[in-house]
Backbone as a printed PyTorch tensor [residue, N CA C, xyz], in Angstrom:
tensor([[[ 103.9630, -116.0800,   24.1150],
         [ 104.3860, -116.8860,   22.6220],
         [ 104.1790, -118.0700,   22.6810]],

        [[ 103.2760, -118.8610,   21.2570],
         [ 103.1260, -120.0680,   21.3190],
         [ 104.3730, -120.9580,   21.0270]],

        [[ 104.6820, -121.6840,   21.3170],
         [ 104.9600, -123.0940,   21.1350],
         [ 105.5540, -122.9970,   19.6850]],

        [[ 106.5870, -123.6970,   19.3260],
         [ 107.0070, -123.7730,   17.8910],
         [ 106.7710, -124.8010,   17.4020]],

        [[ 105.9940, -125.8250,   18.2970],
         [ 105.5270, -127.1120,   17.3060],
         [ 104.0540, -127.1540,   17.1950]],

        [[ 103.2360, -125.6020,   17.9080],
         [ 102.0570, -125.5890,   17.8360],
         [ 101.8900, -124.3870,   16.5090]],

        [[ 102.9640, -124.0510,   16.1320],
         [ 102.8410, -123.2250,   14.8790],
         [ 102.4420, -123.9670,   13.3590]],

        [[ 101.5360, -123.2570,   12.8930],
         [ 101.5510, -124.0670,   11.1180],
         [ 102.7920, -124.1550,   10.6660]],

        [[ 102.9070, -124.7370,   10.1080],
         [ 104.5000, -125.0790,    8.9920],
         [ 103.8910, -124.8480,    7.8580]],

        [[ 102.5370, -124.6240,    7.4220],
         [ 102.2320, -124.6670,    5.6720],
         [ 101.1680, -123.7350,    5.5160]],

        [[ 100.8500, -123.8370,    4.8410],
         [  99.1590, -123.0310,    4.1120],
         [  97.8660, -124.3900,    4.7800]],

        [[  98.5260, -124.9010,    4.3510],
         [  97.3140, -126.3260,    4.5060],
         [  97.5230, -126.9840,    6.3230]],

        [[  98.1600, -126.5720,    6.6500],
         [  98.1970, -126.9410,    7.8630],
         [  97.6670, -125.4700,    8.9210]],

        [[  97.5920, -124.3340,    8.4690],
         [  96.9540, -123.0010,    8.5970],
         [  95.8580, -123.4570,    8.4070]],

        [[  95.3300, -123.5870,    7.4610],
         [  93.9910, -124.2570,    6.9060],
         [  93.1050, -125.1840,    7.6620]],

        [[  93.8400, -126.7590,    7.7670],
         [  93.2150, -127.5410,    8.3980],
         [  93.0240, -126.6740,   10.1320]],

        [[  94.0740, -126.2650,   10.6920],
         [  93.2090, -126.2330,   12.0540],
         [  92.5870, -125.2650,   12.2490]],

        [[  92.3100, -124.3170,   11.2270],
         [  91.0640, -123.1870,   11.0510],
         [  89.9630, -123.9170,   10.9090]],

        [[  90.0900, -124.9800,    9.9370],
         [  88.6220, -125.2300,    9.6910],
         [  88.0530, -126.4930,   10.8250]],

        [[  89.5670, -126.8170,   11.7930],
         [  89.3640, -127.6970,   12.7510],
         [  88.4720, -126.8760,   13.8700]],

        [[  88.8110, -125.6490,   13.9840],
         [  88.3970, -124.7930,   14.8330],
         [  87.0720, -124.5950,   14.6630]],

        [[  87.1140, -123.8480,   13.3870],
         [  85.4440, -123.3970,   13.4100],
         [  84.3620, -124.8520,   12.7830]],

        [[  84.9830, -126.3900,   13.2320],
         [  83.8090, -127.2210,   13.2310],
         [  83.8230, -127.3050,   14.7580]],

        [[  84.6310, -127.2340,   15.4370],
         [  84.7650, -127.4040,   16.9980],
         [  83.8150, -126.5640,   17.2980]],

        [[  84.0650, -125.1500,   17.1400],
         [  82.3870, -124.1690,   17.3950],
         [  80.9890, -124.4950,   17.4680]],

        [[  80.9930, -124.5320,   15.7290],
         [  80.2120, -125.1070,   15.2540],
         [  78.8810, -125.8110,   16.0890]],

        [[  79.7290, -126.9800,   16.4080],
         [  79.9040, -128.5120,   17.5860],
         [  79.0300, -127.7320,   18.6570]],

        [[  79.6410, -126.9450,   19.1050],
         [  78.9730, -126.5350,   20.5900],
         [  78.3340, -125.9890,   20.4560]],

        [[  78.1580, -124.7990,   19.7420],
         [  76.8040, -124.0310,   19.1730],
         [  75.6250, -125.2120,   18.9250]],

        [[  75.7110, -126.3410,   18.5510],
         [  74.4150, -127.4400,   18.2000],
         [  74.3760, -127.9290,   19.2990]],

        [[  74.8900, -128.4250,   20.1360],
         [  75.2160, -128.7500,   21.2470],
         [  74.2000, -128.2070,   22.3830]],

        [[  74.7550, -127.0850,   22.5030],
         [  74.1490, -125.5620,   23.4990],
         [  72.5700, -125.0180,   22.7490]],

        [[  72.4140, -125.0710,   21.6710],
         [  71.0270, -124.9630,   21.0590],
         [  70.2000, -126.1720,   21.3180]],

        [[  70.7690, -127.7030,   21.7010],
         [  69.9780, -128.6720,   21.3300],
         [  69.7190, -128.9980,   22.8630]],

        [[  70.1830, -128.2250,   23.5640],
         [  70.0440, -128.3800,   25.0760],
         [  69.0260, -127.3390,   25.2800]],

        [[  69.2720, -126.3560,   25.1810],
         [  68.3370, -125.3130,   25.2270],
         [  66.7230, -125.5420,   24.7330]],

        [[  67.2500, -126.5060,   23.5510],
         [  65.5740, -126.6200,   22.8270],
         [  64.9660, -127.9390,   23.8080]],

        [[  65.5270, -128.2760,   24.3440],
         [  65.0730, -129.6540,   25.3070],
         [  64.6550, -128.8820,   26.8130]],

        [[  65.0010, -128.2240,   27.0670],
         [  64.2250, -127.6980,   28.0100],
         [  63.2130, -127.0840,   28.1450]],

        [[  63.2580, -126.1200,   26.6860],
         [  62.0370, -125.3830,   26.5040],
         [  61.0930, -126.3340,   26.3830]],

        [[  61.2530, -127.5210,   25.3660],
         [  60.4120, -128.4160,   25.1760],
         [  59.4980, -128.7300,   26.1110]],

        [[  61.0640, -129.4110,   27.3350],
         [  60.1760, -129.7760,   28.5890],
         [  58.6760, -129.0450,   29.4870]],

        [[  59.7050, -127.8230,   29.1590],
         [  59.0590, -126.7390,   30.1780],
         [  57.5810, -126.5170,   29.7660]],

        [[  57.6520, -126.4360,   28.0860],
         [  56.4190, -125.7650,   27.8190],
         [  55.7230, -126.4190,   26.4570]],

        [[  55.6800, -127.5040,   26.7630],
         [  55.1530, -128.7500,   25.6450],
         [  53.2880, -128.4140,   26.4370]],

        [[  52.7970, -129.0280,   25.6110],
         [  51.7950, -128.4510,   25.3170],
         [  50.9580, -130.1080,   26.0110]],

        [[  49.3860, -130.1130,   26.8270],
         [  48.7390, -131.3080,   27.1700],
         [  48.3410, -131.5310,   25.6630]],

        [[  48.7290, -132.7940,   25.7610],
         [  48.7710, -133.7870,   24.5240],
         [  49.0920, -133.5660,   23.1500]],

        [[  50.4130, -133.2030,   23.8740],
         [  51.6780, -133.0060,   22.2550],
         [  51.9650, -134.1670,   22.1660]],

        [[  51.9450, -135.6280,   22.8440],
         [  52.5900, -136.7930,   22.4070],
         [  51.6320, -137.2610,   21.8160]],

        [[  50.2980, -136.7920,   22.0830],
         [  49.1450, -138.2390,   21.6010],
         [  49.1460, -137.3940,   19.7600]],

        [[  49.2990, -136.2440,   19.9300],
         [  49.3300, -135.2620,   18.4940],
         [  49.8160, -135.9210,   17.7070]],

        [[  51.3600, -135.8760,   18.1520],
         [  52.8300, -136.3750,   17.7800],
         [  52.6580, -137.6990,   17.1000]],

        [[  52.0420, -138.6810,   18.1160],
         [  51.4820, -139.8880,   18.0500],
         [  50.8700, -140.6980,   17.1030]],

        [[  49.9230, -139.1480,   16.9610],
         [  48.4780, -139.3240,   16.0490],
         [  49.2600, -139.0960,   14.4860]],

        [[  49.7620, -137.9470,   14.4100],
         [  50.7280, -137.5640,   13.1500],
         [  51.4220, -138.3450,   12.5210]],

        [[  52.3860, -139.5440,   13.6270],
         [  53.4660, -140.7390,   12.8310],
         [  52.8390, -141.6680,   12.3600]],

        [[  51.3750, -142.0680,   12.6010],
         [  50.8530, -143.2960,   12.5700],
         [  49.9920, -142.5790,   11.2960]],

        [[  49.3680, -141.5680,   10.6290],
         [  49.1020, -141.3390,    9.4170],
         [  49.7490, -140.8460,    8.8240]],

        [[  50.9230, -140.5830,    8.8530],
         [  52.2570, -140.8740,    7.9180],
         [  52.9380, -142.3340,    7.3810]],

        [[  52.5180, -142.6920,    8.7890],
         [  53.4850, -144.5670,    8.6230],
         [  52.3630, -144.9400,    7.7560]],

        [[  51.2900, -144.6690,    7.8100],
         [  50.3450, -145.3340,    6.5500],
         [  49.9690, -144.4570,    5.3380]],

        [[  50.3290, -143.4270,    5.1510],
         [  50.6890, -142.8060,    4.0540],
         [  51.5010, -143.8870,    3.1380]],

        [[  53.0380, -143.6540,    3.8890],
         [  54.1990, -144.1310,    3.2090],
         [  53.8490, -145.6930,    2.8430]],

        [[  52.9620, -146.6850,    4.3520],
         [  52.7200, -148.1140,    3.9520],
         [  52.0330, -148.2100,    2.1520]],

        [[  50.9570, -147.3320,    2.3300],
         [  50.0130, -147.5910,    1.3800],
         [  50.7920, -147.2400,   -0.0590]],

        [[  51.6190, -146.1550,    0.5860],
         [  52.2890, -146.2340,   -1.1190],
         [  53.4900, -146.8570,   -1.9400]],

        [[  53.7340, -147.7140,   -0.5160],
         [  55.0410, -148.7740,   -0.6330],
         [  54.4130, -149.5830,   -1.4730]],

        [[  52.7660, -150.3040,   -0.5690],
         [  52.3460, -151.3280,   -1.1930],
         [  51.6430, -151.0200,   -2.7470]],

        [[  51.1050, -149.6920,   -3.3250],
         [  50.9810, -149.0800,   -4.1880],
         [  52.3790, -149.8330,   -5.3920]],

        [[  53.6800, -149.3860,   -4.6730],
         [  54.7700, -149.6420,   -5.4580],
         [  54.9570, -151.0510,   -5.9900]],

        [[  55.0640, -151.6510,   -4.8890],
         [  54.9320, -152.8550,   -4.9990],
         [  53.9510, -153.7630,   -6.2870]],

        [[  52.7160, -153.6720,   -5.7110],
         [  51.9530, -153.7430,   -6.8380],
         [  51.9020, -153.6120,   -8.3580]],

        [[  52.1190, -151.6720,   -7.9170],
         [  52.6350, -151.9100,   -9.8910],
         [  54.1290, -152.9150,  -10.4830]],

        [[  55.1210, -152.8080,   -9.0530],
         [  56.0660, -153.8930,   -9.9690],
         [  55.6660, -154.9980,  -10.1830]],

        [[  54.9910, -155.9930,   -9.5220],
         [  54.2070, -157.2990,   -9.7530],
         [  53.6790, -156.8570,  -10.8780]],

        [[  52.6820, -156.3310,  -11.7880],
         [  52.1450, -156.3800,  -12.7570],
         [  53.1880, -156.1150,  -13.9260]],

        [[  54.0290, -155.1880,  -13.5100],
         [  55.3630, -154.8980,  -14.8590],
         [  55.9980, -156.1030,  -15.1950]],

        [[  56.6230, -156.8730,  -13.4820],
         [  57.1220, -158.4050,  -14.1020],
         [  56.3470, -159.0740,  -14.6110]],

        [[  55.1540, -159.1850,  -14.4690],
         [  54.0170, -159.8890,  -14.7310],
         [  53.9380, -159.9910,  -16.1130]],

        [[  53.9380, -158.2560,  -16.7320],
         [  54.1220, -158.4940,  -18.2870],
         [  55.4460, -158.6290,  -19.1190]],

        [[  56.3680, -158.3210,  -18.0010],
         [  57.6800, -158.7240,  -18.6520],
         [  57.7290, -160.2240,  -19.0380]],

        [[  57.0110, -160.9150,  -17.8380],
         [  57.3580, -162.4790,  -17.7350],
         [  56.6960, -163.0340,  -19.1900]],

        [[  55.3620, -162.7540,  -19.2240],
         [  54.3000, -162.9500,  -20.5380],
         [  54.9200, -162.7840,  -21.6910]],

        [[  55.5640, -161.7280,  -22.0100],
         [  56.5170, -160.8110,  -23.1440],
         [  57.3530, -161.9430,  -23.0060]],

        [[  58.1270, -162.4160,  -22.3160],
         [  59.1480, -163.4250,  -22.4820],
         [  58.8040, -164.7410,  -22.6590]],

        [[  57.8770, -164.6930,  -22.2940],
         [  56.9210, -166.5030,  -22.5870],
         [  56.9740, -166.4950,  -24.3980]],

        [[  55.8970, -165.0410,  -24.7020],
         [  55.8330, -165.2520,  -26.3700],
         [  57.4460, -165.2160,  -27.0190]],

        [[  58.1410, -164.3860,  -26.5690],
         [  59.4590, -164.8590,  -27.4500],
         [  59.8830, -165.9520,  -27.5670]],

        [[  59.8170, -166.5790,  -25.9930],
         [  60.5750, -167.9670,  -26.1550],
         [  59.5710, -169.0300,  -26.9850]],

        [[  58.2190, -168.7670,  -27.3920],
         [  57.7690, -169.1460,  -28.1110],
         [  58.2970, -168.5590,  -29.3930]],

        [[  58.3060, -167.8150,  -29.8240],
         [  58.7070, -167.2960,  -31.2260],
         [  59.7360, -167.5570,  -31.7430]],

        [[  61.2220, -168.0290,  -30.7950],
         [  62.1130, -168.8120,  -30.9220],
         [  62.3570, -170.2700,  -30.9160]],

        [[  61.2470, -170.5670,  -30.2040],
         [  60.8360, -172.0830,  -30.5110],
         [  60.4100, -172.8420,  -32.1260]],

        [[  60.0110, -171.7380,  -32.6480],
         [  59.2390, -171.7740,  -33.9460],
         [  60.3650, -171.6670,  -34.7220]],

        [[  60.9140, -170.3810,  -34.4650],
         [  62.4860, -170.4220,  -35.3770],
         [  63.4080, -171.6340,  -35.6200]],

        [[  63.6140, -171.8630,  -34.4880],
         [  64.5580, -173.2840,  -34.5210],
         [  63.7120, -174.1680,  -35.3290]],

        [[  62.4620, -174.7900,  -34.9000],
         [  61.5810, -175.9470,  -35.7770],
         [  61.9560, -175.4830,  -37.0980]],

        [[  61.6610, -173.8880,  -37.5260],
         [  61.4030, -173.6860,  -39.1050],
         [  63.5630, -174.0980,  -39.5970]],

        [[  64.2470, -173.9240,  -38.7320],
         [  65.5570, -173.6800,  -39.0480],
         [  65.9100, -175.4410,  -38.7330]],

        [[  65.4760, -176.0800,  -37.9840],
         [  65.1870, -177.6610,  -38.1220],
         [  65.2360, -178.1050,  -39.2730]],

        [[  63.8050, -177.7140,  -39.9340],
         [  63.1050, -178.4670,  -40.8250],
         [  64.4540, -177.8430,  -42.4730]],

        [[  64.5360, -176.5300,  -42.3320],
         [  65.3590, -176.0140,  -43.5410],
         [  66.4480, -176.9980,  -43.5460]],

        [[  66.7410, -176.6960,  -42.2700],
         [  68.5690, -177.9030,  -42.8140],
         [  68.0060, -179.7030,  -42.4390]],

        [[  67.0790, -179.9310,  -42.2260],
         [  66.6980, -181.4750,  -42.6520],
         [  66.6710, -181.5630,  -44.1070]],

        [[  65.7070, -180.4800,  -44.6650],
         [  65.6030, -180.3720,  -46.4390],
         [  67.0340, -180.1730,  -47.0500]],

        [[  67.9230, -179.3950,  -46.4790],
         [  69.1090, -179.4910,  -47.3860],
         [  69.9740, -180.7230,  -47.2380]],

        [[  69.8370, -181.5310,  -45.8520],
         [  70.2600, -182.1100,  -45.9000],
         [  69.4950, -183.3340,  -46.6750]],

        [[  68.3180, -183.6660,  -46.7240],
         [  67.7280, -184.0880,  -47.6690],
         [  68.2380, -184.4950,  -49.2190]],

        [[  68.2120, -182.9450,  -49.3630],
         [  68.3250, -182.5470,  -51.0760],
         [  69.8010, -183.4260,  -50.9510]],

        [[  70.7770, -182.8700,  -50.4160],
         [  72.5450, -183.0080,  -50.5340],
         [  72.5660, -184.5520,  -50.4850]],

        [[  72.1180, -185.2560,  -49.8400],
         [  71.9620, -186.9630,  -49.6020],
         [  71.4250, -187.3470,  -50.9620]],

        [[  70.3920, -186.8160,  -51.0540],
         [  69.8640, -187.1060,  -52.4170],
         [  70.7530, -187.0500,  -54.5990]],

        [[  70.9490, -185.6250,  -53.7500],
         [  71.8000, -185.4830,  -54.7990],
         [  73.7730, -186.0170,  -54.6610]],

        [[  73.9530, -186.2140,  -53.5580],
         [  74.9780, -187.4090,  -53.2680],
         [  75.2930, -189.1030,  -53.8640]],

        [[  73.3940, -189.6090,  -53.3520],
         [  73.5350, -190.6490,  -53.9530],
         [  72.8300, -190.8760,  -55.8360]],

        [[  72.8050, -189.5610,  -56.4370],
         [  72.8450, -189.7560,  -57.8270],
         [  74.0710, -189.2540,  -58.0160]],

        [[  75.0820, -188.7550,  -57.4540],
         [  76.0710, -188.5760,  -58.1680],
         [  77.1670, -189.8270,  -58.1560]],

        [[  76.9770, -191.2240,  -56.7460],
         [  77.1630, -191.8450,  -56.7930],
         [  77.2380, -193.1850,  -57.8330]],

        [[  75.7350, -192.9570,  -57.5500],
         [  75.0220, -194.0610,  -59.0660],
         [  75.6300, -193.7750,  -60.0920]],

        [[  75.7110, -192.4650,  -60.8170],
         [  76.2140, -191.7660,  -61.9290],
         [  77.4670, -192.5200,  -61.8720]],

        [[  78.3650, -192.1640,  -61.3440],
         [  79.6000, -192.8870,  -61.0800],
         [  79.9480, -194.2760,  -61.2570]],

        [[  79.2940, -194.8840,  -60.3550],
         [  78.9840, -196.6150,  -60.6910],
         [  78.7560, -197.0370,  -61.7380]],

        [[  77.7010, -196.3620,  -62.2640],
         [  77.4850, -197.0970,  -64.1460],
         [  78.0380, -196.4730,  -64.8770]],

        [[  79.2070, -195.3260,  -64.6250],
         [  79.9590, -194.8510,  -66.0730],
         [  80.5440, -196.3470,  -66.7560]],

        [[  81.0470, -196.0690,  -67.7610],
         [  81.8350, -197.7770,  -67.5540],
         [  82.9650, -197.4550,  -67.9130]]])
């Protein structure tokens, strides 16, 4: 008979123990399959398997490197295009500021002339 402290107290405890037991069994099975595969690979490996694996890895690495370099080049081109667009936008903003400054200067000049005319009229009045 099982000890009272080992018995599940709630459904959650029961499910938790069941899941842990399943996980432990799966891990044990995976470890045994891994060991068996390692033994089979050592005893039945064809001659030159390491060289063919190395060539395949080298070819894969070259393809990945080429793809990475292409992506970097594309990113650089896009960044360059965005930089050029930003420069054009900055020029347009500067042109807009110059127009604004000219407009405000004209308004200020007109207001100054109008103020001067009002002062002259007030001082001339008898």
